[in-house]
C-alpha positions in Angstrom: 43.2 8.6 0.1 43.2 11.9 -2.2 40.6 14.4 -1.8 39.3 14.3 -5.6 39.5 10.1 -5.6 37.5 10.6 -2.2 34.9 12.8 -3.7 34.5 10.2 -7.3 34.0 7.3 -4.6 31.7 9.2 -3.3 29.6 10.3 -6.2 29.9 6.6 -7.6 28.8 5.1 -4.0 25.4 7.7 -4.3 24.7 6.8 -7.8 25.4 2.9 -7.5 22.7 3.6 -4.0 20.2 6.1 -6.3 20.3 3.4 -8.9 18.9 0.2 -6.2 15.6 2.4 -5.7 14.4 1.3 -8.5 15.6 -1.9 -8.3 14.2 -2.7 -4.8 10.9 -0.6 -5.4 10.4 -0.4 -9.3 10.9 -3.7 -11.3 8.6 -5.2 -14.0 5.9 -6.7 -12.6 5.2 -9.3 -15.9 5.3 -12.8 -15.9 5.6 -15.0 -19.1 4.6 -18.3 -20.1 0.7 -18.8 -18.6 -1.6 -20.2 -20.7 -4.6 -18.4 -21.7 -7.5 -19.2 -20.9 -10.9 -19.1 -22.4 -14.7 -19.8 -22.0 -16.2 -22.3 -24.1 -19.8 -20.4 -24.1 -19.9 -18.1 -27.3 -19.2 -14.1 -26.2 -22.1 -11.8 -26.3 -20.2 -9.3 -28.5 -18.3 -9.4 -31.7 -16.7 -6.1 -32.0 -15.1 -4.0 -29.8 -14.8 0.0 -29.9 -13.0 1.4 -27.7 -12.1 5.2 -27.3 -9.9 6.8 -25.1 -10.2 10.5 -24.6 -6.3 11.3 -23.4 -6.2 13.8 -20.3 -10.1 13.7 -19.7 -11.3 14.4 -16.4 -14.3 12.7 -15.1 -15.8 15.8 -13.5 -15.2 17.3 -16.8 -17.1 15.1 -18.7 -19.5 14.2 -15.7 -20.4 18.4 -14.3 -23.0 20.3 -16.0 -23.6 23.3 -16.8 -24.9 25.9 -14.8 -28.2 25.8 -16.7 -28.5 22.2 -16.2 -27.2 21.2 -19.6 -24.3 18.9 -20.5 -21.4 18.9 -22.4 -21.3 16.1 -23.6 -25.2 15.6 -24.2 -25.0 11.9 -26.5 -22.3 10.8 -23.7 -24.9 11.7 -21.1 -27.9 10.2 -22.9 -26.5 6.6 -23.3 -25.4 7.1 -19.0 -29.4 7.9 -18.5 -30.6 5.0 -21.0 -28.7 2.6 -22.9 -24.6 1.7 -21.2 -23.9 1.8 -17.6 -21.4 3.9 -16.1 -18.7 4.3 -13.6 -15.3 5.9 -12.5 -12.2 4.5 -13.7 -9.5 4.7 -10.8 -5.7 4.9 -12.5 -2.5 4.8 -10.9 0.2 6.7 -10.8 2.6 7.7 -12.2 -0.5 9.4 -14.4 0.8 9.6 -17.7 0.2 8.4 -21.0 2.5 5.4 -21.9 1.4 3.7 -18.5 -2.3 4.0 -18.5 -2.8 3.4 -21.6 -0.9 0.3 -21.3 -3.0 -0.6 -18.1 -6.0 0.0 -20.2 -4.8 -2.3 -23.6 -2.7 -4.8 -21.4 -3.9 -5.1 -17.8 -1.3 -4.3 -16.1 0.4 -1.7 -14.1 3.6 -1.2 -15.8 7.3 -0.5 -14.4 7.6 3.0 -12.9 10.4 3.8 -14.3 9.6 2.6 -17.8 8.0 6.2 -18.4 12.0 7.1 -18.7 12.1 4.1 -20.9 10.9 5.8 -25.0 7.3 5.9 -26.0 7.3 4.2 -29.1 9.6 1.7 -27.7 8.5 -1.4 -25.3 11.0 -1.8 -23.1 9.5 -5.0 -21.9 7.3 -7.5 -23.5 3.8 -7.7 -22.9 0.8 -9.2 -24.4 -2.6 -6.9 -24.9 -6.4 -7.2 -25.9 -4.9 -5.7 -29.5 -2.7 -8.7 -30.0 -4.8 -11.4 -28.4 -7.5 -9.7 -31.2 -8.5 -11.7 -34.4 -7.6 -7.8 -36.2 -7.1 -4.6 -34.8 -7.2 -1.1 -37.0 -6.0 2.3 -34.6 -6.0 5.7 -35.3 -4.7 8.3 -33.3 -1.8 9.7 -31.7 1.9 8.0 -33.3 3.0 8.4 -29.8 1.3 6.0 -28.6 0.1 3.5 -31.0 3.6 1.9 -32.6 4.4 0.6 -28.9 0.9 -1.8 -29.2 1.3 -2.7 -33.2 4.9 -3.8 -32.3 4.5 -5.9 -29.5 1.7 -7.8 -31.8 2.8 -11.2 -33.1 1.8 -12.0 -36.5 0.6 -8.5 -38.4 -2.6 -8.0 -37.7 -2.8 -4.9 -36.0 -3.1 -2.0 -38.3 -1.8 1.5 -37.1 -3.0 5.1 -38.4 -1.1 8.0 -37.4 -0.8 11.9 -38.1 3.0 13.8 -37.9 4.6 13.8 -34.8 4.9 18.0 -35.5 0.7 18.2 -35.4 1.5 18.0 -31.3 1.5 21.5 -30.5 1.0 23.1 -27.3 1.2 26.5 -29.1 -0.8 25.4 -31.7 -3.9 27.2 -33.2 -6.7 24.6 -31.8 -5.6 21.7 -31.1 -8.7 20.0 -30.8 -7.9 18.9 -34.8 -5.9 16.1 -34.1 -9.7 14.6 -32.9 -11.1 16.0 -35.9 -8.4 13.8 -37.8 -9.1 10.7 -36.0 -13.4 10.9 -36.4 -11.9 11.7 -40.4 -10.0 9.1 -40.5 -12.8 6.2 -39.4 -15.2 7.8 -41.3 -13.3 7.5 -45.0 -12.0 4.0 -43.3 -15.9 2.1 -43.2 -16.4 4.3 -45.7 -13.7 2.4 -48.2 -14.5 -0.8 -47.0 -18.0 -0.9 -48.7 -16.0 -0.7 -51.9 -13.3 -3.3 -50.8 -14.0 -6.4 -50.4 -11.5 -8.1 -49.3 -11.7 -5.3 -46.2 -15.3 -5.6 -45.8 -14.9 -10.0 -45.0 -12.1 -8.6 -42.6 -14.2 -6.3 -40.8 -17.6 -9.3 -40.6 -15.3 -11.5 -38.7 -15.1 -12.0 -35.1 -13.1 -10.8 -32.0 -12.8 -7.9 -34.2 -10.8 -4.1 -32.2 -11.3 -0.8 -33.1 -8.8 1.6 -31.2 -9.7 5.6 -31.1 -6.7 7.5 -29.4 -7.9 11.7 -28.5 -5.2 13.7 -28.0 -6.4 16.9 -28.3 -8.3 17.1 -25.0 -5.0 16.7 -23.2 -3.1 18.9 -25.4 -5.8 21.7 -24.7 -5.5 21.2 -21.3 -1.3 21.6 -21.5 -1.7 24.7 -23.2 -4.6 26.2 -21.7 -5.3 24.6 -18.8 -8.6 21.6 -17.6 -10.9 24.7 -16.7 -10.0 26.1 -20.3 -13.0 27.4 -23.4 -10.7 25.5 -25.8 -10.6 22.0 -23.1 -14.3 22.2 -22.6 -15.2 22.7 -26.0 -13.2 19.7 -27.2 -15.2 18.0 -24.9 -18.1 18.6 -27.0 -16.1 18.1 -30.2 -15.4 14.9 -29.0 -19.4 13.9 -28.0 -20.6 14.9 -31.4 -17.8 13.0 -33.4 -18.5 10.0 -31.0 -22.1 10.4 -31.7 -22.0 10.5 -35.5 -18.8 7.6 -35.0 -21.3 5.4 -33.5 -24.6 5.5 -36.3 -21.3 4.9 -38.9 -20.6 1.5 -37.7 -23.9 0.9 -36.9 -24.5 1.0 -40.0 -22.3 -0.5 -41.7 -23.1 -3.7 -39.8 -26.6 -3.5 -40.0 -27.3 -2.1 -36.7 -26.5 -6.6 -35.8 -26.5 -5.8 -32.0 -23.2 -7.9 -31.9 -20.6 -4.4 -31.6 -19.6 -2.8 -27.5 -18.9 0.1 -26.8 -16.4 1.4 -24.1 -15.2 5.6 -23.4 -13.0 6.1 -20.7 -9.5 7.7 -20.6 -5.9 6.9 -19.7 -5.3 9.8 -16.5 -7.1 12.8 -15.7 -5.3 16.9 -15.3 -4.4 19.1 -12.3 -6.1 22.9 -12.7 -2.6 23.6 -13.7 -2.2 21.6 -16.7 -0.1 19.2 -15.8 -0.3 15.0 -14.8 1.6 12.4 -13.5 1.2 12.0 -9.6 -1.9 10.9 -7.9 -4.2 13.9 -7.1 -7.8 12.7 -7.3 -8.0 15.0 -11.0 -5.3 12.5 -12.6 -6.7 9.5 -11.3 -10.5 9.6 -11.7 -10.9 9.4 -15.2 -14.8 8.7 -16.6 -15.4 5.4 -17.7 -19.0 4.7 -19.8 -20.4 1.2 -22.2 -22.7 0.5 -23.3 -23.5 -2.1 -26.5 -23.2 -6.0 -26.9 -23.1 -7.6 -23.7 -23.7 -4.3 -21.7 -26.0 -3.3 -18.6 -28.7 -0.8 -19.8 -28.8 2.1 -17.1 -30.8 1.5 -14.0 -32.3 3.7 -11.6 -31.9 3.2 -7.8 -33.7 4.6 -4.9 -31.3 3.6 -1.9 -28.0 5.7 -0.9 -24.9 4.4 -3.2 -22.0 2.9 -1.4 -19.4 6.2 -2.3 -19.0 8.9 -0.2 -16.9 11.0 -2.5 -19.6 13.5 -3.5 -19.6 13.2 -6.9 -23.1 11.6 -7.6 -24.8 14.7 -6.1 -22.7 17.1 -7.7 -23.2 15.8 -11.3 -26.9 15.0 -10.6 -26.1 11.2 -11.3 -27.5 9.8 -7.9 -30.4 8.2 -9.5 -28.4 6.1 -11.9 -26.3 3.1 -10.6 -22.8 3.9 -10.7 -19.7 0.7 -10.9 -16.4 2.0 -10.1 -13.5 -0.1 -11.6 -10.4 -1.5 -10.3 -7.5 -4.0 -12.0 -7.3 -7.1 -12.3 -11.4 -7.8 -11.1 -13.7 -8.5 -14.0 -16.9 -6.1 -13.6 -19.7 -8.1 -13.3 -22.3 -5.3 -13.2 -21.3 -4.1 -16.5 -22.6 -7.8 -17.7 -26.0 -8.5 -19.9 -25.8 -11.9 -19.9 -26.9 -15.2 -18.1 -25.4 -15.7 -14.2 -23.8 -19.0 -16.0 -22.1 -16.7 -18.6 -21.1 -14.7 -15.5 -19.9 -18.1 -13.3 -18.1 -18.4 -15.4 -16.6 -15.5 -16.8 -15.6 -15.0 -13.3 -13.6 -18.1 -12.4 -11.8 -17.9 -16.0 -10.8 -14.8 -14.9 -9.2 -16.4 -11.2 -7.9 -19.4 -13.2 -5.9 -17.0 -15.6 -4.7 -14.5 -12.4 -4.1 -18.0 -10.5 -2.0 -18.7 -13.5 0.4 -16.0 -13.2 0.7 -16.6 -9.4 2.2 -20.1 -9.8 4.3 -18.7 -12.7 5.5 -15.8 -10.3 6.2 -18.5 -7.6 7.6 -20.9 -9.9 10.4 -18.2 -11.1 11.3 -17.1 -7.4 11.3 -20.9 -6.7 14.0 -21.7 -8.9 16.3 -18.3 -7.9 16.2 -19.0 -4.3 17.4 -22.2 -2.0 15.0 -24.6 -1.0 15.7 -24.0 2.9 15.8 -19.9 2.5 12.4 -20.2 0.5 9.0 -19.6 1.9 6.0 -19.7 0.3 3.0 -17.7 0.0 1.1 -19.4 2.8 -2.2 -18.2 2.0 -2.4 -19.5 -1.5 -0.5 -23.1 -1.7 -0.3 -26.0 -3.5 -2.9 -27.4 -1.9 -4.8 -24.5 -0.9 -5.0 -23.4 -4.7 -6.3 -26.7 -5.6 -8.9 -26.4 -2.7 -10.3 -23.4 -4.4 -10.5 -24.4 -8.1 -12.6 -27.6 -7.1 -14.8 -25.9 -5.1 -15.5 -23.4 -7.7 -16.0 -26.1 -10.2 -18.5 -28.0 -7.8 -20.5 -24.7 -7.7 -20.8 -24.2 -11.0 -22.0 -27.6 -11.5 -25.0 -27.6 -9.1 -26.0 -24.8 -10.5 -25.3 -22.3 -7.4 -24.2 -19.2 -9.6 -24.3 -16.8 -7.1 -21.6 -18.3 -4.6 -18.8 -16.2 -7.1 -17.3 -15.2 -3.6 -14.8 -17.8 -3.8 -14.2 -16.5 -7.4 -13.4 -13.4 -5.9 -11.6 -14.6 -3.6 -9.0 -16.6 -5.1 -8.1 -13.6 -7.4 -8.4 -11.7 -4.1 -5.1 -14.1 -2.7 -3.4 -14.4 -5.9 -3.0 -10.8 -6.5 -1.8 -10.3 -3.3 0.4 -13.4 -4.1 1.7 -11.9 -6.6 3.0 -8.9 -4.9 4.4 -11.2 -2.7 6.7 -12.5 -4.7 7.9 -9.6 -6.9 8.6 -8.1 -3.4 10.2 -11.3 -2.1 14.5 -10.3 -2.4 13.1 -6.6 -1.4 13.6 -6.9 2.0 17.3 -8.7 1.4 17.9 -5.9 -1.1 17.4 -3.2 1.6 19.5 -4.5 4.3 23.1 -4.5 1.1 21.9 -1.0 0.4 21.6 -0.2 4.2 24.4 -1.7 5.5 26.0 0.2 2.4 25.2 3.3 3.3 25.8 2.7 7.5 29.3 1.8 5.9 29.3 4.7 4.2 28.8 7.0 6.9 31.3 5.3 9.1 34.0 5.8 7.1 33.4 9.4 6.1 32.9 9.9 10.0 37.0 8.1 9.6 37.6 9.8 7.4 37.0 13.2 9.2 39.0 11.7 12.8 42.2 10.8 10.4 42.6 13.8 9.2 42.7 15.8 12.4 44.3 12.7 14.4 47.2 12.6 11.9 47.0 8.5 12.2 48.4 7.0 9.4 49.5 3.3 10.2 46.8 -0.1 8.3 45.9 -3.1 9.9 45.2 -5.2 7.1 42.1 -7.6 7.3 42.2 -7.7 3.8 41.9 -12.3 3.7 38.3 -11.7 5.5 36.9 -8.9 3.2 38.4 -11.5 0.8 36.6 -14.7 2.0 33.3 -12.3 2.5 33.3 -11.6 -1.1 33.6 -14.9 -2.0 31.2 -16.4 0.3 28.8 -13.6 -1.4 29.5 -14.1 -4.8 28.6 -18.0 -4.6 25.5 -17.4 -2.7 24.2 -15.2 -5.5 25.6 -17.1 -8.3 24.0 -20.2 -6.7 20.5 -17.9 -6.9 21.1 -16.7 -10.0 21.0 -13.5 -9.1 20.7 -10.6 -11.5 23.8 -9.0 -12.1 22.4 -5.7 -9.9 22.5 -7.3 -7.4 26.0 -8.3 -6.9 26.8 -4.9 -7.0 24.5 -3.6 -4.1 25.5 -6.5 -1.6 29.5 -6.4 -2.9 29.7 -2.6 -2.5 29.6 -2.7 1.6 32.2 -5.4 1.3 35.1 -2.7 0.4 33.0 0.1 2.5 33.4 -2.0 5.8 36.9 -3.2 5.0 38.3 0.8 4.5 36.1 1.9 8.1 37.2 -1.7 10.5 41.2 -1.3 9.4 40.6 2.4 10.9 38.9 1.3 13.6 41.2 -1.1 14.3 44.3 1.4 14.3 41.9 3.7 16.8 41.7 0.7 19.0 45.1 -0.2 19.3 46.2 4.0 19.7 44.0 4.5 22.0 43.6 1.1 24.0 46.8 0.2 23.7 50.5 1.1 25.4 52.6 3.6 23.2 56.6 3.6 23.2 56.5 7.5 22.5 54.0 9.0 25.0 54.6 12.7 23.6 52.6 11.4 20.7 50.5 8.8 22.0 49.5 11.9 24.3 48.9 14.0 21.6 47.0 12.0 19.5 44.7 10.8 22.4 43.9 14.5 23.0 43.2 15.2 19.3 40.8 12.0 19.0 39.2 12.8 21.9 38.3 16.2 20.7 37.1 15.0 17.4 35.5 12.2 18.8 33.8 14.8 21.1 32.6 16.5 17.9 31.4 13.7 16.0 29.6 12.7 19.5 27.9 16.2 18.7 27.7 16.0 15.3 25.7 12.8 15.8 22.9 14.2 17.9 22.4 17.5 16.1 21.5 15.5 12.7 19.3 13.6 15.1 17.5 16.8 15.9 18.2 18.8 13.4 16.9 16.8 9.8 14.1 15.9 11.1 12.7 19.1 10.5 14.9 18.9 6.8 12.9 15.6 6.4 9.9 16.8 7.4 9.9 19.1 4.8 9.6 16.1 2.2 6.2 15.7 2.3 5.7 19.3 4.1 7.1 22.2 2.7 6.1 24.9 4.8 8.8 23.4 7.3 10.9 25.3 5.0 9.7 28.1 6.1 9.9 27.6 9.7 13.9 26.4 9.2 14.4 30.0 7.4 13.2 31.5 9.7 14.9 29.9 12.8 18.7 30.4 10.2 17.5 34.1 10.0 18.4 34.6 13.8 21.4 33.4 14.0 23.7 36.7 13.5 22.2 38.3 17.0 22.3 34.9 18.2 26.1 33.7 17.6 27.1 37.1 18.4 28.3 38.0 15.1 26.1 41.0 14.7 28.6 42.8 17.2 30.8 42.7 14.1 29.3 42.7 11.2 25.8 44.7 11.2 24.8 45.7 7.9 25.8 41.8 6.9 23.6 40.5 9.4 21.0 42.8 8.7 21.2 41.5 5.2 21.2 37.8 6.1 18.5 38.3 8.5 16.3 40.0 5.4 17.1 37.9 3.1 16.4 34.5 4.9 12.9 35.9 5.0 12.3 37.1 1.9 13.7 33.5 0.5 11.4 31.5 3.2 8.4 33.5 1.3 8.7 31.0 -1.3 7.9 27.6 0.0 4.9 29.0 0.8 3.7 29.9 -2.8 1.6 27.4 -4.9 4.3 24.9 -7.1 3.4 25.9 -9.9 1.7 29.0 -11.3 1.3 31.2 -13.7 1.4 34.5 -12.8 2.3 38.2 -14.7 4.8 36.8 -16.1 6.2 39.8 -18.0 6.2 42.0 -14.3 8.0 39.1 -12.5 10.7 37.3 -15.3 11.4 41.7 -15.1 11.5 42.0 -11.7 13.8 38.8 -11.6 16.2 40.2 -14.4 16.7 43.7 -12.2 17.2 41.7 -8.7 19.8 39.8 -11.0 21.7 42.9 -11.9 21.8 44.6 -8.2 23.5 41.1 -7.1 25.4 41.6 -10.0 26.6 45.3 -9.1 27.4 43.9 -5.5 29.7 41.6 -6.5 31.5 43.8 -8.6 31.7 46.1 -6.2 33.2 43.6 -3.7 35.8 42.6 -6.6 39.0 43.9 -6.9 41.4 44.6 -10.4 38.9 44.6 -13.1 40.3 44.3 -16.5 38.8 46.2 -19.1 38.4 42.6 -21.1 37.1 41.1 -18.0 34.2 44.3 -17.2 33.4 43.9 -21.0 32.7 40.2 -21.1 30.3 40.5 -17.8 28.5 43.5 -18.7 27.6 41.5 -22.1 26.5 38.7 -19.7 24.5 41.5 -17.4 22.8 42.8 -21.0 22.4 38.8 -22.2 20.4 38.5 -18.8 17.9 41.4 -19.1 17.1 40.0 -22.8 16.3 36.4 -21.8 13.8 38.3 -19.0 11.8 39.9 -21.6 11.8 36.7 -24.0 9.3 34.6 -21.6 6.7 37.4 -22.1 7.0 38.3 -26.1 6.5 34.0 -26.3 4.1 34.0 -23.5 1.9 36.9 -25.5 2.4 35.5 -28.6 0.8 31.7 -27.9 -1.8 33.9 -26.5 -2.8 35.3 -29.4 -1.7 30.9 -30.6 0.9 33.1 -33.2 2.8 30.3 -32.5 6.9 30.1 -31.1 8.2 33.0 -32.5 12.1 31.3 -34.3 13.3 34.4 -32.7 12.7 33.3 -29.3 13.4 29.5 -29.4 17.6 30.5 -31.3 17.4 32.7 -28.5 16.9 30.4 -25.9 19.0 27.3 -27.0 22.1 29.1 -27.4 21.9 30.7 -24.1 21.0 27.1 -22.6 24.4 25.8 -24.8 26.3 29.0 -23.7 25.5 28.1 -20.0 27.5 25.9 -19.5 30.9 26.9 -21.3 31.0 31.1 -20.6 32.2 30.8 -16.9 35.0 28.4 -18.4 36.3 31.2 -20.0 36.2 33.7 -17.5 38.6 34.7 -14.7 39.4 32.2 -11.9 39.0 35.2 -9.0 36.1 34.6 -6.6 33.6 37.1 -7.3 34.6 37.3 -10.5 34.5 33.4 -11.3 30.6 33.1 -8.9 29.4 36.7 -10.9 29.7 34.8 -14.2 28.3 31.0 -13.2 25.3 33.4 -11.8 24.1 35.2 -15.1 24.9 32.3 -17.2 22.6 30.2 -14.9 20.0 32.4 -14.2 19.8 34.1 -18.4 18.6 30.0 -19.0 16.4 29.5 -15.9 14.1 32.9 -16.6 13.6 31.8 -20.0 12.3 28.2 -17.9 10.2 30.3 -15.5 6.5 30.7 -15.9 5.7 32.7 -12.9 7.4 33.8 -8.9 10.0 31.2 -9.1 11.8 33.2 -11.1 12.9 35.4 -8.2 14.2 32.5 -6.5 17.5 32.3 -7.7 18.4 35.7 -6.9 17.5 35.9 -4.1 19.0 32.8 -3.2 22.5 33.9 -4.8 22.1 37.2 -2.4 21.6 35.1 0.8 25.0 33.1 -0.5 27.3 36.0 -1.3 26.2 37.2 2.5 27.0 34.0 3.1 30.6 34.3 2.0 30.9 37.3 3.5 29.5 37.3 6.6 31.6 33.1 7.3 34.8 35.4 6.2 34.1 38.0 9.3 33.1 35.2 12.2 36.3 33.8 11.0 38.7 36.2 11.3 37.1 37.7 14.7 37.2 33.8 15.8 41.1 34.4 14.9 40.9 30.9 13.0 42.4 33.1 9.3 44.7 35.5 8.7 43.4 39.0 7.3 42.4 37.8 3.2 40.8 40.2 0.9 37.9 37.5 -0.5 38.6 38.9 -3.8 41.8 37.9 -4.1 40.9 34.4 -3.4 41.3 32.2 -6.6 39.6 28.7 -7.6 42.7 27.8 -9.5 45.0 28.0 -6.5 45.9 24.6 -4.4 44.7 24.3 -1.3 47.3 22.9 0.7 45.6 19.7 3.4 48.0 19.9 4.8 47.0 23.4 6.4 43.6 22.5 7.2 42.9 23.8 10.8 41.7 21.8 13.4 37.2 20.6 14.3 35.1 23.3 15.6 31.8 23.7 16.7 30.9 26.3 13.7 32.4 23.4 11.3 29.3 21.3 12.4 27.0 24.7 11.8 28.2 25.4 8.6 27.9 22.1 7.5 24.7 21.7 8.3 23.4 24.9 6.7 25.0 23.9 3.7 22.8 21.0 3.9 19.9 22.9 4.9 20.2 24.7 1.9 20.7 22.6 -0.5 17.3 20.8 0.7 15.7 24.2 -0.2 17.4 24.9 -3.3 16.0 21.8 -4.8 12.0 22.1 -2.5 12.2 25.7 -2.4 9.7 26.3 -5.8 8.4 22.8 -6.6 8.2 19.3 -5.6 10.4 17.9 -8.1 9.9 13.9 -6.7 5.9 14.7 -8.0 5.5 14.9 -11.6 2.9 17.0 -11.4 4.5 19.9 -10.0 5.6 21.0 -13.2 4.2 23.0 -15.7 4.5 22.1 -19.3 4.7 26.1 -19.7 8.6 25.9 -18.2 10.1 24.8 -21.7 7.3 27.2 -24.5 10.4 29.4 -25.1 12.3 26.4 -26.8 9.8 24.4 -27.5 5.9 23.9 -28.1 5.9 20.5 -29.9 5.4 17.3 -27.4 8.7 16.1 -26.6 9.1 14.2 -23.4 12.7 13.4 -23.1 13.7 17.3 -24.3 10.6 18.7 -21.7 11.3 16.2 -19.2 15.0 17.4 -19.8 15.0 21.1 -20.0 12.4 20.5 -16.0 15.4 18.4 -14.4 17.8 21.6 -15.5 15.4 23.9 -13.5 15.1 22.0 -10.9 19.2 21.4 -10.8 19.4 25.4 -11.9 18.8 25.9 -8.3 21.0 23.2 -6.2 24.3 24.0 -8.9 24.2 27.6 -8.3 24.1 27.2 -4.2 26.8 24.5 -4.4 29.4 27.1 -6.6 28.3 29.7 -4.0 29.7 27.9 -1.1 31.9 26.6 -2.9 33.2 29.7 -2.9 32.8 30.2 0.8 34.7 26.6 1.6 37.5 28.0 -0.4 37.7 31.4 1.5 38.0 29.2 4.9 40.0 26.4 4.0 37.8 23.7 5.4 37.0 21.6 2.4 37.8 17.9 4.1 35.6 18.9 7.3 32.4 20.6 5.5 32.3 18.2 2.1 32.8 14.8 4.4 30.0 16.1 6.7 27.9 17.4 4.0 28.6 13.6 2.4 27.6 12.1 5.7 24.1 13.9 6.2 23.5 13.4 2.5 23.9 9.4 2.1 21.0 9.6 5.1 19.0 12.4 3.1 19.9 10.2 -0.7 18.0 7.5 0.6 15.1 8.5 2.9 13.8 11.6 -0.5 14.4 8.7 -3.0 13.1 5.7 -1.3 10.0 7.3 0.7 9.3 10.1 -2.5 9.3 7.4 -4.8 7.4 4.8 -2.8 4.7 7.9 -2.7 3.7 7.7 -6.1 2.4 4.0 -5.3 -0.5 6.1 -3.3 -3.7 6.5 -4.2 -3.9 10.4 -2.9 -1.1 12.7 -3.4 0.2 14.1 -0.1 2.6 17.3 -2.1 1.8 20.7 -1.4 
């Protein structure tokens, strides 16, 4: 297989396996086709007012000022007198779309739906709005349309402000909430003179939804501890007080209105959200009005050990936390019969979802392979329902624990059937990973043993393919299942045919003894190297896997790597470069110890990063030869561009601090820099140092525009270390006599490499491959945590745009993460070319990456489902 083809196949394999993570772990939990369950008893409320303060943390609302006063006096009065309060525990990803879907539709949305759109529904789902008679909504254009589109009929009415108003650089983001309250006030005033609207408002099963985005916007722009964020809470509290008075007056204080005040998610101290830190998952919940219990004083200790009750001075008032899926009975103020019937209806509704999920899975599974959920078989379902109905008829309303058990078992059963195929798909993916890893190992073996004969096992693989295809077809499996299950077949075909060849060489006599002896000796040497590689992979990759969870392991690894020239003897032949390697590793080791997010002195740090980049550029130019005037001019222009980009963030930061908005000139420079960063290197010289320098300057210019703190220094330090690595490896190769004397500056990227001249494997090649994997992980995790949504600061994109746009902002942040990896790979390409070890280094890298990629994607994405963040 040609090298280019080999790398393309490897890329496709890894892309397929990466996508498999979402099919295995993140599929939609929705179940359709159930019959809605209703009660015969009349509800206590005729209408609901739902107020969601986007991005409001529980502690920000409940914590008192130092003088004992509350920043939300109206809600504090509700908590003390007429309502029930608690903490609502949200789930990751703590983003606006899944948060509102959980609140209004009653289920945890597919995590991958965050990337499918805020305004459109990737899947159909039912919601409270859809089941209402009428729903009126006011708020953000990013949230309201998705519920209006999913509703049947034309009874959900939305009123939104222009999307351009969601500007993080605005003078006062609280005006978004003022707009909502003003619109609600105008709506009820107009209803007094509109008879048809007034008649609709007085019907039952009506919902009024207020989405308040100002707090979230101020939190992103100024952080949750800022004056803007805290004052916005007071504005919402005051607006809520006026709105409740307006509603009660309109309906004549009939006592038929229920109010719910909560939030979709919280926010970290640095102004972001998305992961599972308590500051993101703990949101306030205050409920009052029709059918709701009033405040209850308690004297006994409450069953909460988080310490918040004492911090908030609310230990004397009953706190009722809410988890999704179970009716919170302590909030209800009604008869025992009503509570029992409500709990029974809740249990039957959840059970219907379970039964539908079980029926769907049973239809797509062969009968002899189907394994039902043992705790809730059909006979046990009937037993639960019968006992619960009898207890209610006998008036034993207090024995509702049976309904709670039924809900618990049904929810567990839903998870069981939702993950029913996970083991099967996981085995298929693992089989494919192992096959690909084995194939890469055999590519190395074939390359260095000159093995060309190919026994055929094609018929066997065709039979296996037919059996798998028939099996999946009978079970009516999705199209992606065919890819995951059939991909291991050609991979293992490629492996087994070469294993048969090795067996025929090593175990069968050959008529050509000289040929057999040479190949046996080569195979023996390569197999020894592969065994050593396996041992090193097991021992050395463990710290890298640990670094996914504890970034300080990268610091330890870099400190150890800094000693390599002294332990290997390279110091004796390249003293200055060895010392440069030592200090560069130690300097780079500082970054994993720093916070993943922070807004430091961006002016000073950007200037230092620019100067360090220019110093590295001068060293590159000094190491290169045969520079033409045109080349010097182009590179000088790029260096001036980097200097300008180092100044733009400080200018933007100053403008935003003065609330003057994003300067148009800065925005033009930023987008032009991003657009040119991928094109300019393509027209530069193909000489190794000229091309690497052009890549460094182009990418660093954009990276500086996306930096908010110390991470601005990371790329120049990393590039300097890669520059030293290229030179020090060349010296080591010369000392070992493995390559002829060739000036690095004379190596050309456009030159064709003769694969036939690739030398035999050496232990240093394994070490180089390990260095590659370690440095690429350092490039990903050195300054942030790419698997944690909340490790990104929205301020990173303020040089490009400040108006909320999740896809553009997310794309820019992802580019920032990939920058370090791209920069490192480009630098390493120079290292590879200079030593003619492409096959060895890259195939071993792909072999290790197969394991690393699966651990990184599956384990880190699974972390999204955990209630507490484990990220540094």
